[in-house]
C-alpha positions in Angstrom: -6.7 -70.6 -13.0 -4.3 -72.4 -11.1 -7.0 -73.2 -8.6 -9.0 -74.2 -12.0 -6.2 -77.0 -13.1 -5.6 -77.9 -9.3 -9.4 -79.2 -9.2 -9.2 -80.9 -13.0 -6.2 -82.4 -11.3 -7.7 -84.0 -7.9 -10.8 -85.1 -10.1 -8.6 -87.1 -12.5 -9.1 -90.3 -10.8 -12.0 -89.8 -11.1 -12.2 -90.2 -14.9 -14.3 -92.1 -17.1 -12.1 -94.4 -19.8 -15.5 -94.8 -22.1 -15.5 -91.1 -23.0 -13.4 -90.2 -26.6 -12.0 -87.8 -25.6 -11.2 -84.6 -28.7 -8.1 -82.2 -26.2 -10.8 -79.7 -27.5 -13.0 -77.1 -26.5 -16.0 -78.0 -28.4 -15.5 -81.4 -26.9 -14.9 -80.5 -23.3 -18.2 -78.1 -24.0 -20.1 -80.8 -25.6 -19.0 -82.6 -22.0 -20.0 -80.4 -19.9 -24.0 -79.6 -21.7 -24.4 -83.7 -22.7 -23.8 -83.6 -18.3 -26.0 -81.2 -18.0 -29.2 -82.5 -19.5 -31.7 -79.0 -18.7 -28.3 -75.8 -18.8 -30.1 -72.8 -20.2 -29.7 -71.3 -24.1 -26.3 -69.4 -23.4 -24.6 -72.3 -21.3 -22.5 -73.1 -24.7 -21.2 -70.2 -25.6 -19.5 -69.0 -22.3 -18.2 -72.8 -22.0 -17.1 -72.4 -25.3 -15.6 -68.6 -25.2 -14.6 -68.8 -21.1 -13.0 -72.7 -22.2 -9.9 -71.0 -23.4 -8.5 -69.1 -20.7 -9.3 -71.9 -18.3 -7.8 -74.6 -20.7 -4.8 -74.3 -21.9 -3.6 -77.4 -23.5 -5.2 -80.5 -24.6 -4.2 -82.6 -22.2 -6.5 -80.9 -19.2 -9.2 -80.9 -22.4 -8.8 -84.2 -22.8 -8.9 -85.0 -18.9 -12.1 -82.8 -18.0 -14.0 -84.7 -21.3 -13.4 -87.3 -19.4 -14.9 -86.7 -15.5 -17.8 -87.8 -14.0 -20.3 -85.9 -15.0 -20.6 -84.8 -11.8 -17.6 -83.6 -11.5 -17.6 -82.2 -14.6 -20.7 -79.8 -13.9 -19.5 -78.4 -10.0 -16.2 -77.7 -11.7 -18.4 -75.2 -14.3 -20.6 -74.5 -12.1 -19.1 -74.6 -8.9 -20.1 -77.2 -6.0 -23.8 -76.0 -5.2 -24.9 -76.5 -8.6 -23.3 -80.4 -9.5 -26.2 -81.3 -6.6 -28.8 -80.2 -8.3 
């Protein structure tokens, strides 16, 4: 969890100001799915289930929603997935 929050903090400099952040797990998972168009069917369900244990507050969720797509996918799936 600490590692995930540190990674998020490091990526916030790459955030996009044009996306309307909701600060919710639903919004964060929508962003993840939008960034990964060929995602497996279960990715959204997994995201919604895991989100509360990774993000502890509204602000961190807004930060995630502002990430550019490659960073958003890498944050959830790991570095190899973002290169696809």
